[in-house]
C-alpha positions as CSV (number, residue, x, y, z in Angstrom):
1,X,-5.0,9.0,28.9
2,X,-4.9,12.6,28.4
3,X,-8.2,13.5,27.1
4,X,-11.6,13.9,28.2
5,X,-14.8,12.2,26.8
6,X,-16.2,15.4,25.6
7,X,-12.9,16.3,23.6
8,X,-12.8,16.4,20.0
9,X,-9.7,14.4,18.8
10,X,-8.1,13.9,15.7
11,X,-5.5,10.6,15.7
12,X,-3.9,9.5,12.5
13,X,-3.5,5.6,12.7
14,X,-1.5,5.9,9.5
15,X,-1.0,8.3,6.4
16,X,0.7,11.1,8.1
17,X,4.4,10.9,7.0
18,X,4.0,8.6,4.4
19,X,2.2,7.6,1.0
20,X,-0.3,5.1,2.0
21,X,-2.1,3.3,4.9
22,X,-4.5,5.9,5.3
23,X,-6.5,5.4,8.5
24,X,-7.7,8.4,10.6
25,X,-9.5,8.4,13.9
26,X,-12.0,10.9,15.3
27,X,-13.4,10.9,18.9
28,X,-15.9,13.0,20.6
29,X,-18.2,12.0,23.4
30,X,-16.3,9.0,24.5
31,X,-17.1,7.5,20.9
32,X,-14.6,6.9,17.7
33,X,-15.0,6.6,14.1
34,X,-12.5,5.8,11.7
35,X,-11.9,7.2,8.2
36,X,-10.6,5.0,5.4
37,X,-8.4,1.7,6.6
38,X,-5.5,1.2,4.0
39,X,-2.4,-0.5,3.4
40,X,0.9,0.4,2.3
41,X,3.8,-1.3,0.3
42,X,7.1,-2.0,1.7
43,X,10.5,-0.6,0.3
44,X,13.4,-2.7,-0.4
45,X,14.5,-2.7,3.1
46,X,11.5,-5.0,4.2
47,X,12.4,-7.9,2.3
48,X,10.1,-10.8,2.0
49,X,7.1,-8.3,3.0
50,X,4.6,-8.1,0.3
51,X,2.4,-5.2,2.1
52,X,2.5,-3.4,5.2
53,X,-1.0,-3.1,7.6
54,X,-2.0,-0.5,10.0
55,X,-1.8,-1.2,13.9
56,X,-5.6,-2.3,14.8
57,X,-4.6,-3.0,18.4
58,X,-5.6,0.5,19.9
59,X,-9.0,0.4,17.5
60,X,-9.7,-3.2,18.6
61,X,-9.5,-2.2,22.6
62,X,-11.9,0.6,22.1
63,X,-14.7,-2.2,22.0
64,X,-18.3,-0.7,21.5
65,X,-16.9,2.7,21.8
66,X,-15.7,2.1,18.2
67,X,-18.8,3.0,16.0
68,X,-18.1,2.7,12.4
69,X,-15.6,2.9,9.2
70,X,-16.4,5.6,6.7
71,X,-14.7,5.2,3.4
72,X,-13.8,8.1,0.9
73,X,-12.9,6.1,-2.1
74,X,-11.6,2.4,-3.2
75,X,-8.0,2.6,-3.3
76,X,-5.7,-0.1,-1.8
77,X,-4.1,2.6,0.5
78,X,-7.7,3.5,1.8
79,X,-9.7,0.1,1.6
80,X,-7.0,-2.6,1.6
81,X,-6.7,-3.5,5.1
82,X,-10.3,-4.4,5.8
83,X,-10.1,-8.1,4.5
84,X,-7.2,-8.9,6.7
85,X,-9.1,-7.6,9.9
86,X,-12.4,-8.5,8.9
87,X,-12.9,-11.0,11.8
88,X,-12.1,-8.4,14.3
89,X,-14.3,-5.5,12.8
90,X,-17.5,-5.5,14.7
91,X,-19.0,-2.2,13.2
92,X,-20.9,-0.7,10.2
93,X,-18.8,0.4,7.3
94,X,-19.9,2.9,4.8
95,X,-18.9,3.9,1.2
96,X,-20.2,5.0,-2.0
97,X,-21.5,2.6,-4.6
98,X,-18.3,1.9,-6.5
99,X,-16.0,1.8,-3.4
100,X,-18.6,-0.7,-1.7
101,X,-18.9,-3.0,-4.7
102,X,-14.9,-3.2,-5.0
103,X,-14.9,-4.0,-1.5
104,X,-17.1,-6.7,-1.7
105,X,-15.1,-8.3,-4.5
106,X,-12.0,-8.2,-2.1
107,X,-13.7,-9.8,0.6
108,X,-15.2,-12.4,-1.3
109,X,-11.6,-13.4,-2.6
110,X,-10.5,-13.4,1.0
111,X,-13.7,-15.7,1.8
112,X,-14.9,-12.8,4.4
113,X,-17.9,-11.7,2.4
114,X,-20.5,-12.5,5.0
115,X,-18.5,-10.9,7.8
116,X,-19.0,-7.3,7.6
117,X,-22.1,-4.9,7.7
118,X,-21.6,-2.7,4.3
119,X,-23.8,0.3,3.7
120,X,-24.0,2.7,0.7
121,X,-24.1,6.2,1.5
122,X,-25.5,9.1,-0.5
123,X,-23.9,12.3,-1.7
124,X,-25.0,15.7,0.2
125,X,-27.1,13.6,2.5
126,X,-26.4,13.6,6.2
127,X,-26.7,10.7,8.3
128,X,-25.6,10.2,12.0
129,X,-23.2,7.7,13.5
130,X,-23.7,8.2,17.2
131,X,-22.6,11.7,18.2
132,X,-21.1,12.5,14.9
133,X,-23.3,13.9,12.0
134,X,-21.7,13.1,8.4
135,X,-22.3,14.4,5.0
136,X,-20.4,13.1,1.7
137,X,-19.4,15.6,-0.6
138,X,-18.6,14.4,-4.3
139,X,-15.2,15.1,-5.5
140,X,-13.0,13.8,-8.3
141,X,-9.9,11.6,-8.2
142,X,-8.3,8.5,-10.3
143,X,-11.2,6.4,-9.3
144,X,-14.9,6.5,-9.4
145,X,-17.1,7.6,-6.5
146,X,-14.4,9.5,-4.3
147,X,-15.8,12.0,-1.8
148,X,-14.8,14.5,1.0
149,X,-16.6,14.0,4.4
150,X,-17.8,16.8,6.6
151,X,-17.9,15.7,10.1
152,X,-20.1,17.3,12.5
153,X,-20.1,17.6,16.2
154,X,-21.3,19.9,19.0
155,X,-17.9,20.9,19.4
156,X,-17.0,21.6,16.0
157,X,-17.0,20.9,12.3
158,X,-14.2,19.0,10.6
159,X,-13.8,18.7,7.0
160,X,-11.9,15.5,5.8
161,X,-11.0,16.1,2.1
162,X,-9.9,12.7,1.3
163,X,-7.7,12.5,-2.1
164,X,-9.3,14.8,-4.5
165,X,-8.9,17.3,-7.2
166,X,-11.4,19.7,-8.7
167,X,-11.4,18.9,-12.5
168,X,-14.3,16.5,-13.4
169,X,-13.6,13.0,-15.4
170,X,-16.3,13.7,-17.9
171,X,-16.4,10.2,-19.2
172,X,-17.6,9.1,-15.7
173,X,-20.1,11.8,-15.8
174,X,-18.6,13.5,-12.5
175,X,-20.1,16.8,-11.7
176,X,-18.3,18.5,-9.2
177,X,-20.0,21.5,-7.7
178,X,-18.0,24.2,-6.0
179,X,-20.9,25.5,-4.2
180,X,-20.9,22.5,-2.2
181,X,-17.5,23.2,-0.7
182,X,-18.5,26.7,-0.1
183,X,-21.5,25.9,1.8
184,X,-19.2,23.6,4.0
185,X,-17.1,26.7,4.5
186,X,-20.1,28.7,5.7
187,X,-20.9,26.1,8.5
188,X,-17.8,27.3,10.4
189,X,-15.1,24.8,9.8
190,X,-12.6,24.2,12.9
191,X,-10.3,21.9,11.2
192,X,-9.8,21.0,7.7
193,X,-7.4,17.5,7.4
194,X,-6.5,17.5,3.7
195,X,-4.4,15.7,1.0
196,X,-0.6,16.9,0.7
197,X,0.4,14.5,-2.3
198,X,0.9,17.4,-4.7
199,X,1.8,20.0,-2.3
200,X,5.1,20.5,-3.9
201,X,3.5,20.8,-7.6
202,X,2.8,24.2,-9.2
203,X,-0.3,25.0,-11.0
204,X,-3.5,22.6,-11.3
205,X,-3.9,19.2,-11.9
206,X,-5.7,18.6,-15.0
207,X,-8.6,16.6,-16.0
208,X,-8.6,13.0,-17.5
209,X,-9.0,14.7,-21.1
210,X,-5.3,15.8,-20.6
211,X,-4.1,12.0,-20.3
212,X,-6.5,11.1,-22.9
213,X,-5.3,13.5,-25.7
214,X,-1.9,12.3,-25.2
215,X,-2.5,8.5,-25.3
216,X,-4.9,9.0,-28.4
217,X,-2.0,10.8,-30.1
218,X,0.8,8.5,-29.4
219,X,-1.3,5.2,-29.8
220,X,-2.7,6.4,-33.5
221,X,1.0,6.4,-34.3
222,X,2.2,3.0,-33.2
223,X,2.7,0.3,-35.8
224,X,2.9,-2.7,-33.5
225,X,1.4,-3.9,-30.5
226,X,0.7,-1.5,-27.5
227,X,0.6,-2.4,-24.0
228,X,-0.7,0.2,-21.3
229,X,-0.3,-0.4,-17.7
230,X,-2.2,1.8,-15.5
231,X,-3.6,1.5,-11.8
232,X,-6.3,-1.2,-12.0
233,X,-9.0,0.8,-10.2
234,X,-8.7,3.9,-12.5
235,X,-12.0,3.1,-14.5
236,X,-11.7,6.9,-16.1
237,X,-8.3,5.7,-17.7
238,X,-9.6,2.4,-18.7
239,X,-12.6,4.1,-20.4
240,X,-10.3,6.5,-22.3
241,X,-8.0,3.6,-23.6
242,X,-11.4,1.5,-24.6
243,X,-12.4,4.8,-26.6
244,X,-8.8,5.2,-28.0
245,X,-8.6,1.4,-29.1
246,X,-12.1,2.0,-30.9
247,X,-10.7,5.0,-32.5
248,X,-7.6,3.4,-33.6
249,X,-9.0,0.4,-34.6
250,X,-7.6,-1.6,-32.0
251,X,-9.2,-4.9,-30.1
252,X,-8.7,-4.6,-26.1
253,X,-7.1,-7.4,-24.2
254,X,-7.4,-7.2,-20.3
255,X,-4.4,-8.7,-17.9
256,X,-4.4,-8.9,-14.4
257,X,-7.4,-9.9,-11.8
258,X,-7.2,-6.7,-10.1
259,X,-8.0,-4.7,-13.3
260,X,-10.9,-7.4,-14.1
261,X,-12.4,-7.1,-10.5
262,X,-12.6,-3.3,-10.9
263,X,-14.1,-3.7,-14.3
264,X,-16.7,-6.1,-12.9
265,X,-17.5,-3.6,-10.1
266,X,-17.8,-0.6,-12.5
267,X,-20.2,-2.7,-14.8
268,X,-22.4,-3.3,-11.5
269,X,-22.6,0.4,-10.7
270,X,-23.6,1.4,-14.2
271,X,-20.0,2.8,-15.3
272,X,-19.1,0.5,-18.1
273,X,-22.3,-0.1,-19.7
274,X,-20.7,-0.2,-23.0
275,X,-18.0,-2.5,-22.7
276,X,-17.1,-3.8,-26.0
277,X,-16.1,-7.6,-26.5
278,X,-12.5,-8.2,-25.2
279,X,-10.0,-10.3,-26.5
280,X,-8.7,-13.5,-24.8
281,X,-5.0,-14.5,-24.4
282,X,-5.8,-17.5,-27.0
283,X,-6.9,-14.9,-29.6
284,X,-3.7,-12.6,-29.3
285,X,-1.9,-14.1,-32.1
286,X,-5.1,-14.5,-34.5
287,X,-5.2,-10.8,-35.5
288,X,-2.4,-8.5,-36.7
289,X,-0.4,-6.9,-33.8
290,X,-1.2,-3.3,-34.9
291,X,-4.8,-4.0,-34.2
292,X,-3.8,-4.9,-30.5
293,X,-4.2,-2.9,-27.4
294,X,-3.2,-4.6,-24.1
295,X,-4.2,-3.1,-20.7
296,X,-2.3,-4.7,-17.6
297,X,-2.0,-4.2,-14.2
298,X,1.8,-4.3,-13.0
299,X,2.5,-0.4,-13.3
300,X,4.5,-0.6,-10.2
301,X,7.0,-3.1,-10.9
302,X,5.1,-5.8,-8.7
303,X,7.4,-9.0,-9.1
304,X,4.6,-11.3,-9.5
305,X,2.4,-9.3,-11.8
306,X,1.7,-10.1,-15.7
307,X,3.6,-7.1,-16.8
308,X,6.8,-8.5,-14.6
309,X,6.2,-11.9,-16.1
310,X,6.1,-10.5,-19.9
311,X,9.0,-8.3,-19.3
312,X,11.2,-11.6,-18.5
313,X,10.0,-13.3,-21.5
314,X,8.1,-15.9,-19.1
315,X,4.5,-15.5,-20.4
316,X,3.6,-18.3,-22.8
317,X,1.0,-16.6,-24.7
318,X,2.4,-12.9,-24.9
319,X,5.7,-11.9,-26.3
320,X,6.6,-8.1,-27.0
321,X,9.1,-7.3,-29.8
322,X,10.6,-4.6,-31.8
323,X,8.1,-1.9,-32.8
324,X,5.9,-2.8,-29.9
325,X,5.4,0.0,-27.2
326,X,4.6,-0.1,-23.8
327,X,3.0,2.9,-21.8
328,X,3.2,3.4,-18.5
329,X,0.1,5.4,-17.8
330,X,0.6,6.0,-13.9
331,X,2.8,7.8,-11.5
332,X,5.7,5.9,-9.4
333,X,4.3,5.2,-5.8
334,X,7.4,6.2,-3.6
335,X,9.3,3.2,-2.6
336,X,8.7,1.4,-6.0
337,X,10.9,3.3,-8.1
338,X,13.6,0.7,-8.5
339,X,11.2,-2.2,-9.1
340,X,9.7,-0.1,-12.0
341,X,12.7,0.8,-13.5
342,X,14.0,-3.0,-13.5
343,X,10.9,-3.8,-15.5
344,X,11.3,-1.0,-18.0
345,X,15.0,-2.1,-18.4
346,X,14.2,-5.7,-19.4
347,X,11.8,-4.2,-21.9
348,X,14.3,-2.0,-23.3
349,X,16.6,-4.8,-23.6
350,X,13.8,-6.7,-25.9
351,X,13.8,-3.7,-28.2
352,X,10.4,-2.4,-27.2
353,X,9.7,1.2,-26.8
354,X,8.9,2.4,-23.4
355,X,7.1,5.7,-22.9
356,X,6.3,7.1,-19.5
357,X,4.8,10.4,-18.1
358,X,8.1,11.8,-17.6
359,X,8.3,12.6,-21.1
360,X,4.8,12.2,-22.5
361,X,1.3,13.3,-21.5
362,X,0.2,9.6,-20.7
363,X,-1.1,10.2,-17.1
364,X,-2.8,12.6,-14.8
365,X,-2.7,12.7,-11.1
366,X,-5.7,12.5,-9.0
367,X,-4.4,14.9,-6.3
368,X,-4.7,18.8,-6.0
369,X,-1.6,21.0,-6.9
370,X,-0.8,24.1,-5.3
371,X,-3.3,26.4,-6.9
372,X,-6.3,23.9,-6.3
373,X,-5.3,23.5,-2.5
374,X,-5.6,27.6,-2.3
375,X,-8.9,27.3,-3.7
376,X,-10.0,24.8,-1.3
377,X,-8.8,27.0,1.5
378,X,-10.7,29.8,0.1
379,X,-14.0,27.6,0.2
380,X,-13.8,25.8,3.5
381,X,-11.8,28.6,5.6
382,X,-11.0,26.2,8.4
383,X,-9.3,27.7,11.5
384,X,-6.9,24.8,11.8
385,X,-5.3,23.0,8.8
386,X,-4.0,19.4,9.4
387,X,-2.0,18.1,6.4
388,X,-2.0,14.3,5.8
389,X,-1.5,11.8,3.3
390,X,2.2,12.6,2.5
391,X,5.8,12.4,3.5
392,X,7.3,14.8,5.7
393,X,8.2,16.7,2.6
394,X,4.6,17.0,1.4
395,X,3.4,17.8,4.7
396,X,5.9,20.4,5.2
397,X,5.0,22.1,1.7
398,X,1.4,22.1,2.6
399,X,1.9,23.5,6.0
400,X,3.7,26.5,4.4
401,X,1.2,26.7,1.9
402,X,-1.7,26.9,4.5
403,X,0.3,29.5,6.5
404,X,0.4,31.7,3.3
405,X,-3.5,31.3,3.1
406,X,-3.4,32.8,6.5
407,X,-4.9,30.1,8.2
408,X,-4.7,30.6,12.0
409,X,-3.2,27.3,13.3
410,X,-1.3,24.6,11.6
411,X,-0.7,21.4,12.9
412,X,1.9,18.9,11.1
413,X,0.9,15.5,12.5
414,X,2.6,12.3,12.9
415,X,1.2,8.8,13.0
416,X,-0.2,8.3,16.5
417,X,-0.5,12.0,17.7
418,X,-3.7,12.4,19.7
419,X,-4.6,16.1,18.6
420,X,-7.1,17.9,20.7
421,X,-9.0,20.0,18.3
422,X,-11.5,21.9,20.7
423,X,-9.0,23.3,22.8
424,X,-8.0,27.3,23.0
425,X,-4.8,26.1,21.7
426,X,-5.2,22.9,19.8
427,X,-2.2,20.7,20.2
428,X,-0.9,17.1,20.7
429,X,-2.1,16.0,23.9
430,X,-0.8,12.3,23.8
431,X,1.0,9.8,21.5
432,X,0.3,6.4,20.7
433,X,2.7,4.0,19.6
434,X,1.6,2.4,16.5
435,X,3.4,-0.3,14.9
436,X,3.1,-1.3,11.4
437,X,2.1,-5.0,11.0
438,X,2.3,-7.7,7.9
439,X,0.5,-10.6,6.8
440,X,2.9,-13.5,7.3
441,X,2.3,-17.3,7.5
442,X,-1.3,-17.0,7.5
443,X,-1.3,-14.4,10.5
444,X,-0.9,-10.7,11.3
445,X,2.0,-9.9,13.2
446,X,3.9,-6.8,14.1
447,X,6.7,-5.7,11.5
448,X,9.2,-5.8,14.3
449,X,8.4,-9.4,15.2
450,X,11.6,-11.6,15.7
451,X,11.1,-13.8,12.8
452,X,11.8,-10.7,10.5
453,X,15.0,-9.9,12.4
454,X,16.1,-13.5,11.8
455,X,15.3,-13.7,8.4
456,X,17.2,-10.4,7.5
457,X,20.2,-11.7,9.6
458,X,20.3,-14.7,7.8
459,X,19.8,-13.0,4.6
460,X,23.2,-11.3,5.2
461,X,25.0,-13.6,7.2
462,X,23.9,-17.0,6.1
463,X,22.7,-20.1,7.8
464,X,24.6,-23.2,9.6
465,X,23.0,-26.3,10.4
466,X,24.8,-28.9,12.9
467,X,23.7,-32.3,13.6
468,X,25.2,-34.4,16.1
469,X,24.4,-38.0,17.7
470,X,25.4,-38.7,21.6
471,X,25.3,-42.1,22.9
472,X,24.1,-43.3,26.2
473,X,27.7,-42.7,27.8
474,X,27.6,-39.4,26.6
475,X,30.1,-39.6,23.5
476,X,29.8,-38.9,19.8
477,X,28.2,-41.9,18.3
478,X,29.3,-40.4,14.7
479,X,31.2,-37.5,13.2
480,X,28.9,-34.2,13.5
481,X,27.2,-33.4,10.4
482,X,27.5,-29.5,9.3
483,X,26.0,-27.7,6.2
484,X,26.2,-24.3,5.5
485,X,23.9,-22.0,3.0
486,X,24.9,-18.4,2.1
487,X,28.1,-17.9,4.2
488,X,30.8,-18.5,1.4
489,X,31.1,-20.7,-1.6
490,X,35.3,-20.4,-1.4
491,X,37.2,-23.4,-1.8
492,X,38.5,-23.1,1.6
493,X,35.0,-23.8,3.0
494,X,35.3,-27.8,2.6
495,X,38.4,-27.9,4.8
496,X,36.9,-25.1,7.3
497,X,33.8,-27.5,7.9
498,X,36.3,-30.4,8.4
499,X,37.9,-28.6,11.1
500,X,34.9,-27.3,12.8
501,X,33.7,-30.9,12.8
502,X,37.0,-31.7,14.7
503,X,36.6,-29.1,17.1
504,X,32.9,-30.0,18.1
505,X,34.4,-33.7,18.7
506,X,37.0,-32.4,21.0
507,X,34.4,-30.2,22.7
508,X,32.3,-32.9,23.6
509,X,34.8,-36.0,23.8
510,X,37.4,-34.0,26.0
511,X,34.9,-32.0,28.2
512,X,33.7,-34.2,31.3
513,X,31.0,-31.4,32.2
514,X,29.4,-31.9,28.8
515,X,28.5,-35.8,29.8
516,X,25.7,-34.3,32.5
517,X,25.0,-31.4,30.3
518,X,21.6,-30.9,29.0
519,X,20.9,-30.7,25.3
520,X,20.4,-26.7,25.6
521,X,23.5,-26.3,27.2
522,X,25.5,-28.4,24.7
523,X,23.9,-26.4,21.9
524,X,24.9,-23.2,23.6
525,X,28.7,-24.4,23.9
526,X,28.5,-25.5,20.1
527,X,26.9,-22.3,18.8
528,X,29.5,-20.2,20.8
529,X,32.5,-22.4,19.2
530,X,31.0,-22.1,15.6
531,X,30.2,-18.4,15.9
532,X,33.6,-17.5,17.1
533,X,35.2,-19.8,14.1
534,X,32.8,-18.3,11.4
535,X,33.6,-14.7,12.5
536,X,37.0,-15.0,12.6
537,X,37.5,-16.7,9.2
538,X,34.4,-15.1,6.9
539,X,33.6,-11.9,9.1
540,X,30.1,-13.4,9.1
541,X,27.7,-14.3,12.2
542,X,25.4,-16.9,10.6
543,X,22.1,-18.1,12.1
544,X,23.2,-21.2,13.7
545,X,20.8,-24.1,14.3
546,X,22.0,-27.2,16.5
547,X,20.2,-30.5,16.2
548,X,21.0,-33.1,19.1
549,X,20.1,-36.7,19.0
550,X,20.6,-39.3,21.7
551,X,20.7,-42.9,21.3
């Protein structure tokens, strides 16, 4: 350990050099707090993996030094890991009303709803967590109730931005007050840990009204059925679509468990008090297609989503056809581009028009563009800039902008960097090797677990199974049974397997040392034989399983 108990430290567990899995530790006076605890999604190289989880081992090792988790908002990349680690989280969790309402529903689905202490925090009201004094500041994002957090200690103050932008969502009655940020800046901020997602984007990020106007113009002129897919937690977008449906004389059908969960949470906290009567799937064919607007999950091409099922024509209730339109009112999360394109292409093949934000104003980001970042630096005036929430490209762009804003010190973090902030020259003082984890077969395991290596190997090289029966004299009682999956389907395979079987017979019947060998030794010799033959013939190294029976 290369720090003292009195050091003020910042340690990103996830979210630095990547989009997603936001989890950031802060240390002071031998105590720790965590801001956000999210998941991320795998790319196409992580076959068979649905989500990626942060490494919890270091946090777990802190024991009672770990005092609490503070959530900036309810997106999956900020709260999604909590249900998976609920049995091991022994500290309180704080969040705004919608964030906690959403988290409660996620925990209930996982049967973890009685495991954790969940607390509502109040905007602009300070509260203490051990040696840390915290204050939530309202901002705007693509989800209700997002906050930035002021973290105050005796060694310095830190402004953790969370995900933010400065334009209010008027349909959520957001009231961002720039004076709140200016007030923070008057408190001598040592470091600002800030969102980098749009650090490459010029100008300013517009408000929800921008997407509302674009969607209204398009939907009002569509003759057929309209399906809009968006992020399930974007209640502001959902409210926009409900209003647009009313103005265009369309009834609304909601598809997707995550959407229904978010809507239910929004109703609980008073954000959707005027929700109209919704269609059910059974009603969909009872009214003209021109009077239907569907809101669906699946905007990221998720293979098990309702949208993906509809795109394949596998939904028994809902079939899109020519003159229908699907609108992707969302951005592409990096890594999901190919999956999204496959879904879009399937709709195009049906003759369905696909509209995206690449060509039409149907989506607006929840993250600050360059001009807003400049504004925030002018408000907060930190001595240290720490760009997070972005790939290396985003972080580099944010760092360059911070330097242009004349921030004295800019630190570009990597996950696992232990950054000492209260030094005369703030720097990385240690490195912790965090390994992404996954939920697999009912347990949480590291992504480098041997099982995933074996699966990838079998995927590309195939699988061979050999079953042999040896009698009490050490001879084969019957012909070896060999099967293969995924190596080759060529016409030569059948004869090849017969020849392999004969070679196994010769190996056992002609080798006197085999008679006294253990099953494991015999299996090793057979594997060596098979591996060499398959490599020579097919240039493959299949996974080989040997099953030995003795009679």
